[in-house]
N, C-alpha and C positions, 0 to 999 in steps of 0.2 A: 546425445540429444541436446538441442538448444531450447531455450525457454523464452516465452513472452509473459511477463508478469503484469497483469492488470491490477491496479489498486483502486478499489471501488467502495462507495457507500452513498446511499441516497440521502443521508442527512448531513448537512453541513456542520462543521465544528467537531467532528468525531476524532480528528487527528489524522485524517487520510493523507494529506500532503506531507506531514511529518513522517509517517510510516513510509511513504514513497521515497522520501529523502534518505531515510535509513537504509532502505533496500538498495537505492542507487549508489550510495556511498560504499556500502559493503561490497557490492558487485564491482565497483571501480578497483577496490583493493584485491578482490578475488580474481578478477579477469579483466584486463584492460580492453578486451574486444567486446564492448557493450554499448548500448544506446539508451537514452532516456528521453521520453516525450511527455509534455504537459498538454493535455487536450481540454483543459478547463477554460471556457471563454470569459469567465468572470474574474478569477483571481490569479491564475498562473503562478501559484506559490512555488512550485518546483522549478519552473523556468527562471525565476528571479534569483535563484541560488546559483551564481555563475560558476562556482567551483564544481558543480555537478555536470556542467556542459550539456544542458538539457535543451531540446528543440521544442518550440511551441507550434502546435498545429490545432487550430480550432475545428473540431469535427462536426459541429452543429451548422445547420444552414443559417441563412441570413436572419430568419425570424426566430431562430433558436427553438424550433418546434420539433425538429427531427434531425437525424444524422444526414449530413451531406456526404453521399457515397464517394464523391470525387476526393474529398478531403481525407476520409478514412482510407481510401485506396492509396493516398499519398503516404500514409503511415506505413502500410504494408509494403509499398514499393521501396521506401527508405530502408526498412528492415532487410529486405532481400539484397538491395544494392550494397549495404554495409556488411552483409554476411555476419552479423553480430551473434555472439554466443548467448548473451542475455540481453533482454530488452525490458525496460520498465516503462509503463504507461500510467501516468497519474490522470485519472478521469475526474470530470466535474460532477458534483452531486446533482446539478441541474440537468445532466444528460444521462442519469443513471438508468431509467427505464427505457429510454430510447436506445441507448447503447446495448442494453441487455437483449432487447427484441431484435436489434439489428444483427448482433452476433448470432442469434438463433436463426433468423430468417435467411441470412446469407451463408450459413454453415461456415462461419469464420474459424471455428475450432478445427474443423476437418481440413479447411484450406491451409491453415498453419501447419497441420500435421503433414500434409502433402509437401510442404516447403521445408520440412525438417524441424518444426518447432512444436513444443508442447505449450499449451496455454495454462497458466496458473492464475487463479483469481484470489487476491488478498483482500479480505474484508476487515474493516475496523469496527469494533463494537466498544463504545465508551460507556463508562458508568454515569450515573445521574438520571435525570428525568427522561432522557431520550434513549435510554438503553433498550427498552422494549421495542421502540420504533426501529432502532438500528437492527435488532435481531429479526424483526418482522420483514424488513427489506432484504436482509441476507437470505432468509428462507424463500422469499418471493423470487429472488434471482435464481436460486437453486432449482425452484420449480420450473421457471421459464426455460432454463438450459438443460437440466439434467434429469429431472423426474419424468420427462416426456421422452425426448429423443435418446439421450445417452444411457438412460436406465434400460431401455429396450435393447440397445446395442451392446450392453455390458461394458460400456466405456471405462467406468471407474473400477472395474475388477482388476485392471492392471495399472491404472494411474489415477491417483486421487488429486483433483484439481483445486480444492479449496484450502486456503490458509486463513485461519481466524486470528486476528490480533486483538487482544483484550487490553484496553486502555483504561487505567484506573483514574482517569480524569474526566470530569471535574469531581467525581466521587467514586468510592469503591464500587465494584460491580456486585450485583446481587443476583443469585440464581434460585430457582424454585426447588430447593432441597435443604434438608437440615444442615448439611455440611457446607452449604453455600459453594459447592464445587461445580464448575462448568461441565465436568465429565459425567455428572449425574443429573444434569439438567435435561429437560425434554428437548430443548433447542439442539444440544449437542447430539443426543441420541437419535434425533430425526436426521441430522446431516452427517452423522459419523461415517457412513460408507463413502462420503465424498471428501472427508477432511484429511488433508495431508499432515496438518499440525496445528497446534494451538500455541500462539506466541503471547506470553505474558509480558507486556511492556513493564520494565522495572518501575516500582513505585518510587516516588520522590521521597527524600528524607523528610521526617516530620518537621524539621526546622525550616523547610522550604527553600534552602539554599540552592540545591540542585535544580529545582523548578525555576528559580530566578535566573540561574546560569543558562538553562535551556531556552527560556524565553528571550534572554539577551542574545544568544546565538541565533535564534530564529529571526528575531527582529532585525539583526544586522545582516541577515541573509548569508550566514557563514556555514560551512561544513564543520564537522567535528574537528578535523585536522587544522582547518583554517583558524578556528577559535583557539585551539591549543597553541598554535604557532604565532599568534598575535603578540606584538610587543606591549608591555604594560603601559597604560595611559594614566599618568598621575593626576590629570585634570578631573577625571570622573571615576577613578579607581577601577576602571574596567580592565579585564584580561590580567588580573593578578594571578600569581602562580598557584594559589589555592583554588581559585575558580577553575583554572585550567586543569588542575589535578582532578577536581570533581567531574568535569566533563570527560576527561580521559577514562576515569573509572566507569562512568555511565556508558561510554562508547564500548569499552571492553565487555561490560555485562550484557548489553543488548546484542553485540556481535556474537557472543558465546550462546545467547539464547536462540538466535536465528540460524546459526551455522548448520544445524541438522536439516533445515529446509533446502539448503543450497548444495548439499554434498550427498 
């Protein structure tokens, strides 16, 4: 079975494009027959990382009020033409509800199934003041797509479509239980029948060095491998061997964390 991975969150700044880049890079190494799309009309963060070879298609209409079906159709058409095994679609936070409703109203999940693809939806929940809002929007999406149609059809009895990414930035995540565990939180228990996996994005080291390295990598629009392979720049001390070692360790840890989702 082939897969289309939608990366979503209705709140900006959750780390959605970073997660999309991790998925796209992992899939490039796992299977060369893949595609990546950036549909965010405002930022195009994934598209700007040239090492990912991502295509940009703005799926919103001119007024940015709703999905332009001809543009979304172009994404589906590209997937079929390429016959890709895995597809990553980084979506914009400003199109979150419109896309959710469009996927439901046009039966996109079932269309993809007819074409030989399963749809997986990756949600990023970040710590800090907007954690509760990110959780609320994730539940809202699940209600739109699954608690109505697919619940009645028993869809997730044989395929769980949600992957939850927990991002410990800008602050540790907090859950409503004594152990502060996502698995005992009402949020997880509500969505558990739909959840394929929980991805804990590795915490940065307390000294902040890995955080600084990742920010440098993202600001330079580099992939993990590109950062690791850069020559040392003595003028600004960038790309020194220790920084590259930290990024290599981070890459190894996050790939090991997400591997069960893709195998």
